[in-house]
All heavy atoms as TSV, in Angstrom:
chain	resi	resn	atom	element	x	y	z
A	1	MET	N	N	122.061	115.542	73.918
A	1	MET	CA	C	122.653	114.870	75.048
A	1	MET	C	C	121.796	115.066	76.316
A	1	MET	O	O	121.566	114.135	77.042
A	1	MET	CB	C	124.059	115.404	75.262
A	1	MET	CG	C	124.844	114.576	76.187
A	1	MET	SD	S	126.323	114.062	75.356
A	1	MET	CE	C	127.392	113.936	76.700
A	2	LYS	N	N	121.346	116.303	76.558
A	2	LYS	CA	C	120.500	116.564	77.721
A	2	LYS	C	C	119.172	115.823	77.599
A	2	LYS	O	O	118.688	115.245	78.569
A	2	LYS	CB	C	120.253	118.056	77.882
A	2	LYS	CG	C	121.478	118.846	78.256
A	2	LYS	CD	C	121.174	120.323	78.336
A	2	LYS	CE	C	122.408	121.125	78.663
A	2	LYS	NZ	N	122.129	122.558	78.758
A	3	LEU	N	N	118.595	115.849	76.400
A	3	LEU	CA	C	117.328	115.141	76.189
A	3	LEU	C	C	117.495	113.643	76.371
A	3	LEU	O	O	116.603	112.975	76.902
A	3	LEU	CB	C	116.759	115.452	74.811
A	3	LEU	CG	C	116.227	116.869	74.617
A	3	LEU	CD1	C	115.759	117.067	73.179
A	3	LEU	CD2	C	115.093	117.153	75.579
A	4	ASP	N	N	118.629	113.110	75.954
A	4	ASP	CA	C	118.907	111.685	76.126
A	4	ASP	C	C	118.935	111.326	77.610
A	4	ASP	O	O	118.349	110.323	78.032
A	4	ASP	CB	C	120.227	111.325	75.449
A	4	ASP	CG	C	120.486	109.826	75.435
A	4	ASP	OD1	O	119.533	109.064	75.170
A	4	ASP	OD2	O	121.636	109.438	75.676
A	5	LEU	N	N	119.596	112.158	78.418
A	5	LEU	CA	C	119.634	111.932	79.861
A	5	LEU	C	C	118.230	111.962	80.447
A	5	LEU	O	O	117.846	111.068	81.208
A	5	LEU	CB	C	120.505	112.985	80.545
A	5	LEU	CG	C	120.456	112.985	82.073
A	5	LEU	CD1	C	121.009	111.689	82.637
A	5	LEU	CD2	C	121.195	114.192	82.622
A	6	LEU	N	N	117.451	112.983	80.100
A	6	LEU	CA	C	116.095	113.097	80.635
A	6	LEU	C	C	115.230	111.914	80.217
A	6	LEU	O	O	114.428	111.407	81.018
A	6	LEU	CB	C	115.463	114.410	80.188
A	6	LEU	CG	C	116.116	115.679	80.740
A	6	LEU	CD1	C	115.483	116.914	80.128
A	6	LEU	CD2	C	116.044	115.719	82.252
A	7	ASN	N	N	115.368	111.469	78.991
A	7	ASN	CA	C	114.609	110.302	78.524
A	7	ASN	C	C	114.989	109.045	79.288
A	7	ASN	O	O	114.126	108.246	79.659
A	7	ASN	CB	C	114.803	110.095	77.020
A	7	ASN	CG	C	114.090	111.153	76.201
A	7	ASN	OD1	O	113.091	111.715	76.627
A	7	ASN	ND2	N	114.620	111.426	75.021
A	8	LYS	N	N	116.270	108.853	79.537
A	8	LYS	CA	C	116.718	107.677	80.295
A	8	LYS	C	C	116.182	107.703	81.720
A	8	LYS	O	O	115.749	106.679	82.247
A	8	LYS	CB	C	118.240	107.597	80.302
A	8	LYS	CG	C	118.799	107.172	78.965
A	8	LYS	CD	C	120.310	107.137	78.977
A	8	LYS	CE	C	120.801	106.739	77.588
A	8	LYS	NZ	N	122.255	106.727	77.504
A	9	ILE	N	N	116.210	108.883	82.347
A	9	ILE	CA	C	115.678	109.000	83.706
A	9	ILE	C	C	114.181	108.689	83.724
A	9	ILE	O	O	113.691	107.993	84.621
A	9	ILE	CB	C	115.967	110.405	84.268
A	9	ILE	CG1	C	117.473	110.578	84.488
A	9	ILE	CG2	C	115.195	110.656	85.561
A	9	ILE	CD1	C	117.900	111.983	84.817
A	10	GLU	N	N	113.456	109.156	82.726
A	10	GLU	CA	C	112.018	108.883	82.653
A	10	GLU	C	C	111.740	107.393	82.482
A	10	GLU	O	O	110.847	106.835	83.129
A	10	GLU	CB	C	111.394	109.666	81.506
A	10	GLU	CG	C	109.895	109.509	81.431
A	10	GLU	CD	C	109.258	110.400	80.390
A	10	GLU	OE1	O	109.951	111.238	79.786
A	10	GLU	OE2	O	108.040	110.239	80.184
A	11	VAL	N	N	112.499	106.723	81.629
A	11	VAL	CA	C	112.327	105.280	81.418
A	11	VAL	C	C	112.588	104.524	82.724
A	11	VAL	O	O	111.815	103.637	83.110
A	11	VAL	CB	C	113.250	104.775	80.281
A	11	VAL	CG1	C	113.311	103.254	80.258
A	11	VAL	CG2	C	112.773	105.308	78.939
A	12	ILE	N	N	113.656	104.887	83.413
A	12	ILE	CA	C	113.971	104.230	84.689
A	12	ILE	C	C	112.861	104.504	85.697
A	12	ILE	O	O	112.464	103.614	86.460
A	12	ILE	CB	C	115.328	104.710	85.223
A	12	ILE	CG1	C	116.449	104.225	84.302
A	12	ILE	CG2	C	115.562	104.219	86.649
A	12	ILE	CD1	C	117.801	104.862	84.568
A	13	GLY	N	N	112.321	105.740	85.697
A	13	GLY	CA	C	111.270	106.111	86.635
A	13	GLY	C	C	109.985	105.335	86.464
A	13	GLY	O	O	109.186	105.231	87.390
A	14	LYS	N	N	109.774	104.779	85.298
A	14	LYS	CA	C	108.578	103.962	85.083
A	14	LYS	C	C	108.707	102.591	85.743
A	14	LYS	O	O	107.716	101.905	85.954
A	14	LYS	CB	C	108.311	103.808	83.588
A	14	LYS	CG	C	107.881	105.121	82.949
A	14	LYS	CD	C	107.673	104.981	81.470
A	14	LYS	CE	C	107.299	106.333	80.861
A	14	LYS	NZ	N	107.139	106.272	79.418
A	15	GLU	N	N	109.949	102.211	86.072
A	15	GLU	CA	C	110.190	100.889	86.656
A	15	GLU	C	C	110.612	100.928	88.117
A	15	GLU	O	O	110.491	99.935	88.819
A	15	GLU	CB	C	111.259	100.168	85.841
A	15	GLU	CG	C	110.810	99.914	84.412
A	15	GLU	CD	C	111.847	99.163	83.605
A	15	GLU	OE1	O	112.808	98.640	84.195
A	15	GLU	OE2	O	111.684	99.108	82.380
A	16	ARG	N	N	111.141	102.078	88.557
A	16	ARG	CA	C	111.567	102.194	89.956
A	16	ARG	C	C	111.496	103.657	90.367
A	16	ARG	O	O	111.411	104.542	89.530
A	16	ARG	CB	C	112.974	101.639	90.146
A	16	ARG	CG	C	114.015	102.332	89.306
A	16	ARG	CD	C	115.365	101.691	89.394
A	16	ARG	NE	N	115.887	101.842	90.732
A	16	ARG	CZ	C	117.057	101.396	91.118
A	16	ARG	NH1	N	117.822	100.756	90.269
A	16	ARG	NH2	N	117.487	101.563	92.342
A	17	ASP	N	N	111.517	103.914	91.663
A	17	ASP	CA	C	111.438	105.282	92.163
A	17	ASP	C	C	112.722	106.039	91.815
A	17	ASP	O	O	113.828	105.514	91.974
A	17	ASP	CB	C	111.224	105.289	93.671
A	17	ASP	CG	C	109.890	104.686	94.075
A	17	ASP	OD1	O	109.038	104.458	93.192
A	17	ASP	OD2	O	109.700	104.436	95.278
A	18	VAL	N	N	112.558	107.272	91.332
A	18	VAL	CA	C	113.691	108.115	90.938
A	18	VAL	C	C	113.419	109.544	91.384
A	18	VAL	O	O	112.294	110.038	91.267
A	18	VAL	CB	C	113.898	108.101	89.401
A	18	VAL	CG1	C	114.955	109.099	88.988
A	18	VAL	CG2	C	114.250	106.725	88.901
A	19	ILE	N	N	114.461	110.200	91.877
A	19	ILE	CA	C	114.395	111.624	92.202
A	19	ILE	C	C	115.512	112.306	91.426
A	19	ILE	O	O	116.660	111.888	91.491
A	19	ILE	CB	C	114.562	111.865	93.713
A	19	ILE	CG1	C	113.412	111.204	94.474
A	19	ILE	CG2	C	114.644	113.360	94.014
A	19	ILE	CD1	C	113.576	111.211	95.966
A	20	HIS	N	N	115.166	113.363	90.677
A	20	HIS	CA	C	116.136	114.079	89.845
A	20	HIS	C	C	116.036	115.568	90.150
A	20	HIS	O	O	114.997	116.184	89.919
A	20	HIS	CB	C	115.838	113.802	88.367
A	20	HIS	CG	C	116.816	114.415	87.436
A	20	HIS	ND1	N	116.456	114.875	86.190
A	20	HIS	CD2	C	118.153	114.646	87.546
A	20	HIS	CE1	C	117.523	115.363	85.577
A	20	HIS	NE2	N	118.555	115.244	86.380
A	21	VAL	N	N	117.110	116.137	90.705
A	21	VAL	CA	C	117.182	117.569	91.004
A	21	VAL	C	C	118.199	118.172	90.045
A	21	VAL	O	O	119.308	117.669	89.925
A	21	VAL	CB	C	117.617	117.815	92.464
A	21	VAL	CG1	C	117.722	119.299	92.762
A	21	VAL	CG2	C	116.652	117.137	93.428
A	22	TYR	N	N	117.824	119.262	89.361
A	22	TYR	CA	C	118.723	119.828	88.357
A	22	TYR	C	C	118.380	121.275	88.030
A	22	TYR	O	O	117.304	121.768	88.351
A	22	TYR	CB	C	118.673	119.004	87.066
A	22	TYR	CG	C	117.306	118.991	86.416
A	22	TYR	CD1	C	116.973	119.914	85.437
A	22	TYR	CD2	C	116.336	118.061	86.786
A	22	TYR	CE1	C	115.718	119.919	84.844
A	22	TYR	CE2	C	115.088	118.057	86.207
A	22	TYR	CZ	C	114.778	118.981	85.233
A	22	TYR	OH	O	113.545	118.994	84.657
A	23	ASN	N	N	119.331	121.941	87.405
A	23	ASN	CA	C	119.105	123.239	86.775
A	23	ASN	C	C	119.968	123.286	85.521
A	23	ASN	O	O	120.709	122.357	85.233
A	23	ASN	CB	C	119.405	124.403	87.729
A	23	ASN	CG	C	120.879	124.546	88.034
A	23	ASN	OD1	O	121.624	123.583	88.011
A	23	ASN	ND2	N	121.306	125.749	88.339
A	24	ASN	N	N	119.852	124.342	84.773
A	24	ASN	CA	C	120.644	124.553	83.553
A	24	ASN	C	C	120.352	123.551	82.438
A	24	ASN	O	O	121.189	123.347	81.573
A	24	ASN	CB	C	122.145	124.565	83.847
A	24	ASN	CG	C	122.629	125.923	84.285
A	24	ASN	OD1	O	121.904	126.902	84.191
A	24	ASN	ND2	N	123.839	125.990	84.773
A	25	ILE	N	N	119.203	122.916	82.451
A	25	ILE	CA	C	118.820	122.114	81.287
A	25	ILE	C	C	117.895	122.946	80.417
A	25	ILE	O	O	118.136	123.116	79.233
A	25	ILE	CB	C	118.183	120.778	81.687
A	25	ILE	CG1	C	119.252	119.869	82.306
A	25	ILE	CG2	C	117.544	120.098	80.471
A	25	ILE	CD1	C	118.783	118.481	82.695
A	26	TRP	N	N	116.839	123.481	81.019
A	26	TRP	CA	C	115.905	124.330	80.265
A	26	TRP	C	C	116.123	125.797	80.588
A	26	TRP	O	O	115.899	126.663	79.752
A	26	TRP	CB	C	114.450	123.984	80.596
A	26	TRP	CG	C	114.132	122.540	80.502
A	26	TRP	CD1	C	113.739	121.739	81.538
A	26	TRP	CD2	C	114.174	121.704	79.352
A	26	TRP	NE1	N	113.545	120.463	81.091
A	26	TRP	CE2	C	113.803	120.412	79.743
A	26	TRP	CE3	C	114.501	121.914	78.028
A	26	TRP	CZ2	C	113.741	119.354	78.869
A	26	TRP	CZ3	C	114.446	120.853	77.152
A	26	TRP	CH2	C	114.065	119.593	77.572
A	27	ASP	N	N	116.472	126.060	81.833
A	27	ASP	CA	C	116.577	127.420	82.337
A	27	ASP	C	C	117.433	127.392	83.597
A	27	ASP	O	O	118.007	126.367	83.934
A	27	ASP	CB	C	115.185	127.984	82.627
A	27	ASP	CG	C	114.346	127.067	83.508
A	27	ASP	OD1	O	114.919	126.373	84.370
A	27	ASP	OD2	O	113.116	127.047	83.349
A	28	LYS	N	N	117.506	128.508	84.303
A	28	LYS	CA	C	118.308	128.565	85.533
A	28	LYS	C	C	117.519	128.160	86.778
A	28	LYS	O	O	118.070	128.143	87.871
A	28	LYS	CB	C	118.885	129.961	85.715
A	28	LYS	CG	C	119.937	130.298	84.685
A	28	LYS	CD	C	120.502	131.680	84.954
A	28	LYS	CE	C	121.567	132.014	83.922
A	28	LYS	NZ	N	122.138	133.342	84.155
A	29	ALA	N	N	116.243	127.835	86.619
A	29	ALA	CA	C	115.428	127.429	87.763
A	29	ALA	C	C	115.907	126.087	88.307
A	29	ALA	O	O	116.500	125.275	87.599
A	29	ALA	CB	C	113.963	127.336	87.363
A	30	LEU	N	N	115.677	125.869	89.608
A	30	LEU	CA	C	116.004	124.604	90.247
A	30	LEU	C	C	114.776	123.698	90.137
A	30	LEU	O	O	113.694	124.038	90.622
A	30	LEU	CB	C	116.377	124.846	91.711
A	30	LEU	CG	C	116.881	123.652	92.498
A	30	LEU	CD1	C	118.151	123.078	91.866
A	30	LEU	CD2	C	117.148	124.063	93.945
A	31	HIS	N	N	114.948	122.578	89.479
A	31	HIS	CA	C	113.846	121.660	89.189
A	31	HIS	C	C	113.944	120.399	90.049
A	31	HIS	O	O	115.039	119.930	90.340
A	31	HIS	CB	C	113.893	121.218	87.722
A	31	HIS	CG	C	113.654	122.332	86.762
A	31	HIS	ND1	N	112.447	122.526	86.139
A	31	HIS	CD2	C	114.467	123.317	86.310
A	31	HIS	CE1	C	112.528	123.576	85.341
A	31	HIS	NE2	N	113.742	124.075	85.424
A	32	LEU	N	N	112.800	119.863	90.400
A	32	LEU	CA	C	112.698	118.573	91.070
A	32	LEU	C	C	111.699	117.741	90.277
A	32	LEU	O	O	110.517	118.076	90.213
A	32	LEU	CB	C	112.206	118.741	92.512
A	32	LEU	CG	C	111.802	117.461	93.247
A	32	LEU	CD1	C	112.991	116.534	93.406
A	32	LEU	CD2	C	111.179	117.791	94.593
A	33	ASP	N	N	112.198	116.694	89.641
A	33	ASP	CA	C	111.340	115.729	88.948
A	33	ASP	C	C	111.459	114.424	89.711
A	33	ASP	O	O	112.564	114.032	90.106
A	33	ASP	CB	C	111.800	115.490	87.504
A	33	ASP	CG	C	111.752	116.744	86.642
A	33	ASP	OD1	O	111.206	117.763	87.085
A	33	ASP	OD2	O	112.258	116.682	85.513
A	34	TYR	N	N	110.341	113.761	89.942
A	34	TYR	CA	C	110.436	112.454	90.585
A	34	TYR	C	C	109.330	111.534	90.108
A	34	TYR	O	O	108.290	111.961	89.630
A	34	TYR	CB	C	110.454	112.568	92.112
A	34	TYR	CG	C	109.240	113.209	92.750
A	34	TYR	CD1	C	108.156	112.437	93.156
A	34	TYR	CD2	C	109.202	114.573	92.985
A	34	TYR	CE1	C	107.066	113.012	93.758
A	34	TYR	CE2	C	108.107	115.162	93.591
A	34	TYR	CZ	C	107.049	114.378	93.983
A	34	TYR	OH	O	105.954	114.956	94.587
A	35	TRP	N	N	109.640	110.252	90.189
A	35	TRP	CA	C	108.728	109.185	89.828
A	35	TRP	C	C	108.628	108.277	91.044
A	35	TRP	O	O	109.624	107.724	91.500
A	35	TRP	CB	C	109.263	108.384	88.648
A	35	TRP	CG	C	109.276	109.143	87.365
A	35	TRP	CD1	C	108.372	109.046	86.348
A	35	TRP	CD2	C	110.232	110.119	86.939
A	35	TRP	NE1	N	108.696	109.901	85.331
A	35	TRP	CE2	C	109.846	110.572	85.666
A	35	TRP	CE3	C	111.380	110.668	87.500
A	35	TRP	CZ2	C	110.562	111.532	84.963
A	35	TRP	CZ3	C	112.085	111.614	86.807
A	35	TRP	CH2	C	111.677	112.040	85.549
A	36	ILE	N	N	107.435	108.157	91.592
A	36	ILE	CA	C	107.160	107.267	92.714
A	36	ILE	C	C	106.061	106.324	92.263
A	36	ILE	O	O	104.996	106.780	91.821
A	36	ILE	CB	C	106.728	108.043	93.981
A	36	ILE	CG1	C	107.764	109.110	94.362
A	36	ILE	CG2	C	106.428	107.090	95.134
A	36	ILE	CD1	C	109.120	108.583	94.772
A	37	ASP	N	N	106.331	105.042	92.328
A	37	ASP	CA	C	105.392	104.021	91.849
A	37	ASP	C	C	104.974	104.290	90.405
A	37	ASP	O	O	103.817	104.097	90.026
A	37	ASP	CB	C	104.158	103.936	92.746
A	37	ASP	CG	C	104.493	103.451	94.151
A	37	ASP	OD1	O	105.428	102.626	94.283
A	37	ASP	OD2	O	103.843	103.890	95.109
A	38	GLY	N	N	105.905	104.797	89.593
A	38	GLY	CA	C	105.647	105.041	88.180
A	38	GLY	C	C	104.926	106.342	87.871
A	38	GLY	O	O	104.756	106.698	86.721
A	39	LYS	N	N	104.494	107.077	88.909
A	39	LYS	CA	C	103.785	108.347	88.713
A	39	LYS	C	C	104.794	109.491	88.677
A	39	LYS	O	O	105.588	109.662	89.596
A	39	LYS	CB	C	102.778	108.577	89.832
A	39	LYS	CG	C	101.999	109.862	89.656
A	39	LYS	CD	C	101.018	110.073	90.786
A	39	LYS	CE	C	100.273	111.367	90.553
A	39	LYS	NZ	N	100.558	112.376	91.539
A	40	GLU	N	N	104.731	110.291	87.613
A	40	GLU	CA	C	105.664	111.392	87.410
A	40	GLU	C	C	105.154	112.691	88.027
A	40	GLU	O	O	103.981	113.036	87.880
A	40	GLU	CB	C	105.865	111.599	85.911
A	40	GLU	CG	C	106.775	112.744	85.556
A	40	GLU	CD	C	106.860	112.942	84.063
A	40	GLU	OE1	O	105.805	113.119	83.418
A	40	GLU	OE2	O	107.976	112.896	83.528
A	41	THR	N	N	106.049	113.403	88.709
A	41	THR	CA	C	105.759	114.725	89.248
A	41	THR	C	C	106.920	115.632	88.883
A	41	THR	O	O	108.073	115.251	89.036
A	41	THR	CB	C	105.593	114.679	90.775
A	41	THR	OG1	O	104.551	113.766	91.103
A	41	THR	CG2	C	105.258	116.051	91.335
A	42	LYS	N	N	106.609	116.833	88.396
A	42	LYS	CA	C	107.642	117.805	88.028
A	42	LYS	C	C	107.335	119.124	88.722
A	42	LYS	O	O	106.225	119.644	88.602
A	42	LYS	CB	C	107.693	118.009	86.516
A	42	LYS	CG	C	108.154	116.772	85.778
A	42	LYS	CD	C	108.328	117.050	84.308
A	42	LYS	CE	C	108.902	115.807	83.644
A	42	LYS	NZ	N	109.734	116.141	82.511
A	43	LEU	N	N	108.325	119.647	89.456
A	43	LEU	CA	C	108.161	120.891	90.197
A	43	LEU	C	C	109.340	121.817	89.938
A	43	LEU	O	O	110.454	121.356	89.713
A	43	LEU	CB	C	108.104	120.617	91.701
A	43	LEU	CG	C	107.048	119.637	92.205
A	43	LEU	CD1	C	107.317	119.287	93.656
A	43	LEU	CD2	C	105.668	120.248	92.052
A	44	ILE	N	N	109.101	123.107	90.006
A	44	ILE	CA	C	110.182	124.084	90.080
A	44	ILE	C	C	110.252	124.479	91.543
A	44	ILE	O	O	109.281	124.976	92.111
A	44	ILE	CB	C	109.919	125.299	89.179
A	44	ILE	CG1	C	109.932	124.856	87.713
A	44	ILE	CG2	C	110.973	126.380	89.430
A	44	ILE	CD1	C	109.608	125.951	86.721
A	45	ILE	N	N	111.402	124.213	92.174
A	45	ILE	CA	C	111.502	124.374	93.626
A	45	ILE	C	C	112.364	125.556	94.053
A	45	ILE	O	O	112.501	125.814	95.238
A	45	ILE	CB	C	112.009	123.079	94.288
A	45	ILE	CG1	C	113.391	122.702	93.776
A	45	ILE	CG2	C	111.011	121.960	94.082
A	45	ILE	CD1	C	114.033	121.550	94.530
A	46	GLY	N	N	112.967	126.256	93.091
A	46	GLY	CA	C	113.786	127.395	93.482
A	46	GLY	C	C	114.333	128.148	92.295
A	46	GLY	O	O	114.164	127.753	91.145
A	47	ASP	N	N	115.003	129.236	92.612
A	47	ASP	CA	C	115.711	130.038	91.624
A	47	ASP	C	C	117.195	129.959	91.955
A	47	ASP	O	O	117.572	129.864	93.126
A	47	ASP	CB	C	115.251	131.493	91.674
A	47	ASP	CG	C	113.797	131.653	91.294
A	47	ASP	OD1	O	113.384	131.030	90.298
A	47	ASP	OD2	O	113.077	132.383	91.997
A	48	THR	N	N	118.033	130.024	90.937
A	48	THR	CA	C	119.468	129.933	91.143
A	48	THR	C	C	120.199	130.764	90.102
A	48	THR	O	O	119.635	131.101	89.066
A	48	THR	CB	C	119.941	128.463	91.096
A	48	THR	OG1	O	121.355	128.429	91.243
A	48	THR	CG2	C	119.545	127.781	89.824
A	49	ASP	N	N	121.455	131.057	90.374
A	49	ASP	CA	C	122.237	131.798	89.384
A	49	ASP	C	C	122.684	130.881	88.251
A	49	ASP	O	O	123.281	131.336	87.295
A	49	ASP	CB	C	123.447	132.458	90.035
A	49	ASP	CG	C	124.568	131.491	90.347
A	49	ASP	OD1	O	124.288	130.338	90.695
A	49	ASP	OD2	O	125.746	131.894	90.243
A	50	GLY	N	N	122.443	129.595	88.351
A	50	GLY	CA	C	122.786	128.655	87.299
A	50	GLY	C	C	124.039	127.858	87.596
A	50	GLY	O	O	124.264	126.817	87.006
A	51	HIS	N	N	124.867	128.322	88.520
A	51	HIS	CA	C	126.081	127.592	88.880
A	51	HIS	C	C	126.125	127.264	90.367
A	51	HIS	O	O	127.157	126.843	90.876
A	51	HIS	CB	C	127.324	128.396	88.480
A	51	HIS	CG	C	127.468	128.518	86.995
A	51	HIS	ND1	N	127.928	127.490	86.210
A	51	HIS	CD2	C	127.167	129.530	86.163
A	51	HIS	CE1	C	127.925	127.871	84.938
A	51	HIS	NE2	N	127.453	129.106	84.881
A	52	GLY	N	N	125.030	127.479	91.056
A	52	GLY	CA	C	124.914	127.086	92.447
A	52	GLY	C	C	125.550	128.033	93.454
A	52	GLY	O	O	125.650	127.697	94.626
A	53	ARG	N	N	125.979	129.212	93.018
A	53	ARG	CA	C	126.557	130.161	93.977
A	53	ARG	C	C	125.499	130.643	94.959
A	53	ARG	O	O	125.794	130.948	96.102
A	53	ARG	CB	C	127.189	131.345	93.264
A	53	ARG	CG	C	128.483	130.974	92.561
A	53	ARG	CD	C	129.093	132.189	91.938
A	53	ARG	NE	N	128.176	132.653	90.894
A	53	ARG	CZ	C	128.558	133.175	89.750
A	53	ARG	NH1	N	129.836	133.360	89.505
A	53	ARG	NH2	N	127.678	133.548	88.847
A	54	TRP	N	N	124.279	130.722	94.496
A	54	TRP	CA	C	123.172	131.082	95.373
A	54	TRP	C	C	121.896	130.421	94.850
A	54	TRP	O	O	121.806	130.073	93.687
A	54	TRP	CB	C	122.975	132.596	95.468
A	54	TRP	CG	C	122.647	133.259	94.175
A	54	TRP	CD1	C	123.540	133.867	93.332
A	54	TRP	CD2	C	121.367	133.366	93.548
A	54	TRP	NE1	N	122.894	134.344	92.226
A	54	TRP	CE2	C	121.546	134.049	92.323
A	54	TRP	CE3	C	120.089	132.950	93.865
A	54	TRP	CZ2	C	120.502	134.334	91.458
A	54	TRP	CZ3	C	119.047	133.231	93.004
A	54	TRP	CH2	C	119.256	133.918	91.819
A	55	PHE	N	N	120.981	130.218	95.730
A	55	PHE	CA	C	119.659	129.750	95.329
A	55	PHE	C	C	118.641	130.237	96.339
A	55	PHE	O	O	118.976	130.571	97.467
A	55	PHE	CB	C	119.598	128.229	95.154
A	55	PHE	CG	C	119.861	127.441	96.399
A	55	PHE	CD1	C	118.827	127.088	97.237
A	55	PHE	CD2	C	121.148	127.056	96.726
A	55	PHE	CE1	C	119.062	126.360	98.386
A	55	PHE	CE2	C	121.390	126.330	97.877
A	55	PHE	CZ	C	120.352	125.984	98.704
A	56	GLN	N	N	117.418	130.306	95.886
A	56	GLN	CA	C	116.307	130.718	96.729
A	56	GLN	C	C	115.214	129.671	96.590
A	56	GLN	O	O	114.768	129.376	95.489
A	56	GLN	CB	C	115.784	132.078	96.264
A	56	GLN	CG	C	114.568	132.541	97.013
A	56	GLN	CD	C	114.058	133.884	96.495
A	56	GLN	OE1	O	114.734	134.575	95.749
A	56	GLN	NE2	N	112.859	134.230	96.908
A	57	TRP	N	N	114.813	129.082	97.708
A	57	TRP	CA	C	113.755	128.082	97.690
A	57	TRP	C	C	112.427	128.730	97.341
A	57	TRP	O	O	112.117	129.821	97.809
A	57	TRP	CB	C	113.624	127.399	99.047
A	57	TRP	CG	C	114.760	126.531	99.421
A	57	TRP	CD1	C	115.633	126.730	100.441
A	57	TRP	CD2	C	115.160	125.321	98.791
A	57	TRP	NE1	N	116.553	125.723	100.474
A	57	TRP	CE2	C	116.289	124.844	99.475
A	57	TRP	CE3	C	114.691	124.596	97.692
A	57	TRP	CZ2	C	116.950	123.665	99.121
A	57	TRP	CZ3	C	115.354	123.427	97.340
A	57	TRP	CH2	C	116.449	122.970	98.037
A	58	ASN	N	N	111.627	128.039	96.559
A	58	ASN	CA	C	110.266	128.470	96.234
A	58	ASN	C	C	109.267	127.432	96.696
A	58	ASN	O	O	108.215	127.263	96.096
A	58	ASN	CB	C	110.111	128.707	94.732
A	58	ASN	CG	C	110.907	129.892	94.253
A	58	ASN	OD1	O	111.271	130.760	95.015
A	58	ASN	ND2	N	111.200	129.919	92.969
A	59	LEU	N	N	109.606	126.728	97.754
A	59	LEU	CA	C	108.714	125.700	98.292
A	59	LEU	C	C	107.866	126.280	99.414
A	59	LEU	O	O	108.300	127.143	100.163
A	59	LEU	CB	C	109.527	124.528	98.859
A	59	LEU	CG	C	110.326	123.734	97.848
A	59	LEU	CD1	C	111.195	122.702	98.564
A	59	LEU	CD2	C	109.405	123.038	96.880
A	60	VAL	N	N	106.659	125.772	99.534
A	60	VAL	CA	C	105.768	126.146	100.612
A	60	VAL	C	C	105.510	124.895	101.427
A	60	VAL	O	O	105.171	123.844	100.886
A	60	VAL	CB	C	104.435	126.719	100.062
A	60	VAL	CG1	C	103.478	126.995	101.191
A	60	VAL	CG2	C	104.695	127.962	99.240
A	61	ASP	N	N	105.677	124.997	102.736
A	61	ASP	CA	C	105.423	123.877	103.625
A	61	ASP	C	C	103.916	123.732	103.804
A	61	ASP	O	O	103.273	124.613	104.384
A	61	ASP	CB	C	106.117	124.109	104.965
A	61	ASP	CG	C	106.009	122.913	105.896
A	61	ASP	OD1	O	105.146	122.030	105.675
A	61	ASP	OD2	O	106.799	122.855	106.842
A	62	PRO	N	N	103.321	122.630	103.314
A	62	PRO	CA	C	101.866	122.479	103.422
A	62	PRO	C	C	101.371	122.312	104.852
A	62	PRO	O	O	100.194	122.450	105.117
A	62	PRO	CB	C	101.584	121.226	102.583
A	62	PRO	CG	C	102.869	120.466	102.596
A	62	PRO	CD	C	103.956	121.503	102.672
A	63	LEU	N	N	102.283	122.031	105.792
A	63	LEU	CA	C	101.876	121.843	107.182
A	63	LEU	C	C	101.815	123.152	107.955
A	63	LEU	O	O	101.280	123.207	109.050
A	63	LEU	CB	C	102.836	120.873	107.873
A	63	LEU	CG	C	102.898	119.480	107.258
A	63	LEU	CD1	C	103.929	118.634	107.979
A	63	LEU	CD2	C	101.540	118.802	107.294
A	64	MET	N	N	102.372	124.215	107.383
A	64	MET	CA	C	102.349	125.503	108.062
A	64	MET	C	C	101.090	126.272	107.692
A	64	MET	O	O	100.665	126.272	106.549
A	64	MET	CB	C	103.585	126.321	107.687
A	64	MET	CG	C	104.864	125.692	108.156
A	64	MET	SD	S	106.265	126.806	108.076
A	64	MET	CE	C	105.769	128.087	109.181
A	65	SER	N	N	100.507	126.930	108.657
A	65	SER	CA	C	99.331	127.770	108.371
A	65	SER	C	C	99.809	129.223	108.321
A	65	SER	O	O	100.593	129.668	109.135
A	65	SER	CB	C	98.263	127.581	109.433
A	65	SER	OG	O	98.784	127.895	110.706
A	66	TYR	N	N	99.281	129.933	107.360
A	66	TYR	CA	C	99.676	131.341	107.164
A	66	TYR	C	C	98.540	132.257	107.484
A	66	TYR	O	O	97.429	132.012	107.301
A	66	TYR	CB	C	100.137	131.572	105.718
A	66	TYR	CG	C	101.370	130.775	105.397
A	66	TYR	CD1	C	101.282	129.551	104.757
A	66	TYR	CD2	C	102.627	131.259	105.743
A	66	TYR	CE1	C	102.419	128.828	104.452
A	66	TYR	CE2	C	103.770	130.540	105.431
A	66	TYR	CZ	C	103.673	129.329	104.809
A	66	TYR	OH	O	104.780	128.616	104.509
């Protein structure tokens, strides 16, 4: 069932822009998959307890200098 959902989202992403944010499909990580102009990008953007009680972003702002 989960694979069917992911496959459908991928098929739609080949024809139109799609953003999919999820966890608890493969692991407890917070995932961001998106298709823009048919190009697929998959990122892990955070950690979570799996039910959304807490999460920690793992994103880095490319505009900030460290």
